[in-house]
C-alpha positions, 0 to 999 in steps of 0.5 A, a space after each residue: 260824357 261826350 267823345 272827344 271828337 278828333 282822329 285818333 289811332 283806333 281801338 280806343 277801350 277808354 275815352 273821355 272828354 273833360 271829364 268832372 273831377 274826381 269821378 270813379 269809372 266802372 270796372 270793364 273787360 275792356 279796361 281792367 277785368 279781363 284775364 290778362 292784358 299784354 299791352 296796354 297805352 294809356 294817355 292823358 292831357 291835364 294841366 296842373 294846379 298851384 300846388 305840385 308838391 303834394 301827392 296827387 292822382 291823375 288817374 289809376 287803376 288796379 289796387 294794391 297788387 296791380 295795377 297802373 296810374 298817372 300821379 304827381 309826387 314832390 313837383 315830379 310826375 310819375 308814370 307807373 305800372 306794378 305787379 307785387 303780389 298775386 300769382 304774377 309777379 314782376 314789381 314795381 316799375 316807375 318813370 318820371 319827370 318834373 313838372 310845374 304848377 299852372 303848366 299843360 301837359 301830355 303824358 302816355 304810358 306803354 306797357 309791353 308784356 310776356 310770360 318771360 318777363 321781358 316786356 317793357 314800360 316806356 313812358 312820355 311827356 308831351 310827346 317826348 320819351 323819358 325812358 324805359 324799363 324792362 323786365 315787365 310781366 303781364 298785367 292782370 285783372 283787377 276788380 277796383 273801380 278807376 279813379 279819375 283825379 282821386 284815388 279810388 280805393 288804394 293805389 301804389 306810390 313809389 312803391 308802396 299802397 296808398 290808400 289816401 284820396 290824392 285828389 289832383 288839383 288840376 284839370 283834365 281834358 282827355 283820357 285814352 287808353 289801348 289794350 295794344 303798345 303804340 308805336 311811334 307814328 301812333 305815339 306822334 298822333 295820340 300826342 298831337 291830339 291830346 295836346 289840341 284838347 288843352 286850352 293852353 301850349 304845352 308846359 316844360 317838362 324836365 329832369 325831376 328835381 326830386 327823383 322817386 326811383 332809382 330805377 328811372 335813371 338809365 344808368 342806374 337800370 343798366 348798371 342793375 341789369 349787370 349786377 343782377 347778371 349770373 356769373 361766371 363761377 358759385 353756380 351763377 351767382 349774381 352780385 346781388 346774391 352776396 350784396 344789398 339790392 342796389 349796391 348801396 353797400 359798395 356806394 356807402 363805403 369809399 370803394 375806388 372805380 377801380 376796386 370794383 371793377 377788380 373785383 368784379 373781373 372773376 365774376 362777370 366776361 364783359 368789360 362793359 357789364 363791370 364798368 356799368 356796375 361802377 357807374 351804378 354805384 357811383 350814381 347811387 352815391 350822387 343820388 343819395 348824396 353820400 359826399 364822403 364815403 367810409 373807408 373800408 379798411 378803418 370804419 367798422 360798422 356800428 362800433 358803439 360810442 364812435 370808436 375802439 377804446 384805446 390800448 395795446 391789448 384786450 386787457 388795457 381796452 378792458 381796463 379802458 372801459 372800467 375807467 370809461 364808466 368811472 370817470 363820467 360818474 356812472 353810480 354803478 362805477 363809483 358807489 357801493 350798492 348798501 341800501 335799497 334806495 341806491 339799488 334802485 338809483 343804480 337800476 334806473 341808471 342802467 335803465 336809461 344806460 344806451 349800450 349803442 352810446 358806450 364804447 367798448 374794448 371790442 373791434 366789431 367786423 369790417 365791412 369787406 377784407 380784400 387780400 389785394 391789400 396785404 395778407 392782413 385782409 384776408 379773412 373770413 371775420 368780414 360782413 360779406 359772405 363767401 358763398 352767394 344766396 341764389 333766387 330760386 329759378 321758378 321764383 326769380 322774377 318774383 324774388 327781384 320784383 320785391 326787391 324792385 319795390 325796395 329799392 323804388 321806396 326802401 321803407 322798413 315794410 318793403 325791405 321786410 317783405 323782402 328780407 322775409 323772403 330769403 329763407 323759410 327759417 321760422 320767424 322767432 317767436 310769432 310760432 309761425 311758418 314763413 312759407 315764402 322761401 325765394 332763395 337757396 343755397 347752391 352749395 354742401 357744405 358748413 360755410 353755407 350756414 355762414 354765408 346765408 347768416 351774413 347775407 341777412 346781415 348785410 341786408 340789415 345793415 344795408 338798410 340801416 346806412 340807407 336811412 343815414 341819407 334819406 331824402 339826400 341828406 345825412 340825417 342820422 348815424 347808422 346804429 343798431 336798433 335796441 330791441 329791434 322794432 315792435 309793430 302794433 299787430 303781428 304780422 308775420 313780415 313785422 320787423 319785430 318778428 324777425 331773429 338776430 342775424 349778426 347774433 347767428 354768424 356768431 354762433 357759427 364760430 361758436 360751434 367752429 372754434 374747436 374745429 380744425 377746419 370749416 367743412 368746405 363746400 364741395 362744388 364752390 371755387 374759392 376766391 384765391 387766397 380766401 380757403 387758405 383762412 379755414 386751415 388752422 381756423 381756431 384763432 380766427 373762430 375765438 376772436 370772430 365769435 366774440 366780435 359777432 356776438 358783441 354786434 348781436 347784442 348792441 342790436 338786442 340787448 336783452 336778447 329776446 330775438 336770438 337764435 338758436 338753442 337755449 344757451 345761445 338765446 341766454 348769452 352763455 356762449 358769449 358769456 363764456 367767450 368773455 369769461 376766458 381767464 388767464 389760466 383758461 387762455 393758457 390751457 387753450 394755447 397749450 392744446 393749439 386754441 386761441 389765447 384768452 379773450 378774456 374781458 371782465 369788465 365787458 362782461 360785468 357790463 354786458 350781464 347787468 345790462 341784459 338783466 335790466 333790459 330783460 326784466 324792464 326795457 319795453 321793448 322786451 316786456 312787451 314782447 313777451 307779453 305779446 309772444 310768450 316765451 319758451 326759454 328756460 330762463 326766460 320771465 313770464 309776463 310781469 316776473 322777475 328773473 336772472 337771466 342764466 348766465 356763465 358769468 356764474 356758472 363754474 364760478 367763472 365770475 370769479 376765476 375772471 378776477 384780474 391779477 392783483 400784481 398784473 392788472 391792480 386798477 383793473 381788479 379793483 374796477 371789476 370788483 366794484 362793478 361786480 359787487 354793485 351788480 349783484 348787490 342791486 339784484 339781491 335787494 330787487 329781488 327782496 323788494 318783489 318778494 316783500 311787495 308780493 310781485 312776480 318772481 321766478 323763485 327757483 331760478 332766482 334762489 339758484 343764480 343768486 347763490 351762484 352769484 354770491 360765491 363772489 362775496 367770499 372771494 373778494 372778502 379781503 378787498 371788501 370794506 362791505 363784506 359784513 354788509 354782502 353777507 347779511 343781504 345773502 342771509 336775509 334774501 336767500 332765506 325768504 327765496 327758501 321760504 317761498 318754496 316751502 
């Protein structure tokens, strides 16, 4: 290819004129295979075609781990540099400008870098700066060939690896590259040369019609710098060490500018930084089109069915659940199970029931409580952690680089890449160790367990909040993902391999509900008033335990991804918390613990849905088939089982029957719903035995014996008692015979 005959700043390492497109250029030490490049300048003179909407590669070098490119996507010109995996990680940096079809442009990027990651990426379109991004490190070697007018192997768009060709529909008149970062006078000379090669005058470049990354905005970049700035307490924590990577959680809720600045004040010593964070949050709202942020004092994330069921106390709200099922014609709340046909009909009804649509009488936690608004707002029972999760000093740049990739492109894949780097916990059910731990807890004390689990929960919830506003418009209500998500392969970063952090918060409160206090972190000052919530602690922990277990269950009704220890994994402790009978509640009050939290109808609902999902829901069955199971009560693939449950143990399902004097309507509904659940299981077990299908005989026998105690306890109120006893005797006899 002939060189351009024109005066240019000297020392070019690549210099092409009017190349045929597409073309693949060989690698060389001058361009991409030397050990590292502390500086680069890349400039392209090009004309667009009719299409500037579709994704197109003008120039790219590097690959999935590191590289630079100039590309088009969605009426936007992107100048990108990245190093997102390997020995040196500093993230994905992207600058953008709007462009038009059938127009001529010059695009130039300069990169300066050093080992302390304080370099920069600067972009120019038609000779005018479009911005500068900081925290850039060296660009290491990459052996992939260079793509001109088309991707050669792989490149990165918006933080995500892309292996498509992405052919450019325009023309290129000049390509120039230097292994130095040209300064102002040379940038002017370079642009004049590039413009002289174009057949028409330069087109109009302006703000991107659809910005591809928050990172390219100066207001956001300044706020993010303050968001990640170590504060004056908590061992140098930053806002980003308790919240979402870019403050989306604060943008999603209607925290006022004054609230944001006030709550930042104890952490930052610069009013300028506080205002920059508030500016960033406001920009994030505008960027995602959040026109009506949620009220943080009333909105309860993931509360199913649109709101809490009515009622002045837990008993009234529990009764309201039974009335909800009955009024909407659910068969299990209206029709007794007296045949296999009816049992299968109700089984199918349970299979189709979506827990995200059913309102409940249990209030889920608010996002952030704030004692500034009253004593009732001082509590540990909210989403935000009280202690930070800090990046390790030696991996700080790698941690924020993963977050930058996610901010630029908030896909599920990019989310789990940084989420799974939070700690070194065993990725549940994959039987693999996660060796990428980029953060740590800087304090001692049991509060670390709570705060670490909350930090993970905040990341997960914020990711779901964001999905409502992808593409700048509210597309769907944030809802739990039933069973999380399963991918086709067995990657350590797959969503299906992540345990349930909300459930783990509930287990923390379960462990602590008998303590007189939480062990205070020995090195951590707490915000004023917060420490007081640790003493006394019992009543708050009892309430929080139920709410967080419920929240975790909504994300995984079969409890296939819960942690830790068999009783927690199988729901034993959750059912126990829901089974606090009046008698037990009186004893707890006498002992100074929380009063009864009994939710009998909720308990039957949760037990039945959990059991049906564990045996029939594809997400639960697929998980067992792919990973096996190490739980005592877990189904083997194709084997029917009844989940181990404190709902039956110690006759709690009997002791939990509401009082005939105080709660007659609730008692009637509870008896019918629970009888139907037990009858249905007897019939389903019998059918599987008659058809020689898989069944865990010994455990099912034990559980059906425990369950059938309910038949005798309700005999005087059960017009079908004779049927139930005959059903029990027949199925138990078959199970006993199978065990001989």
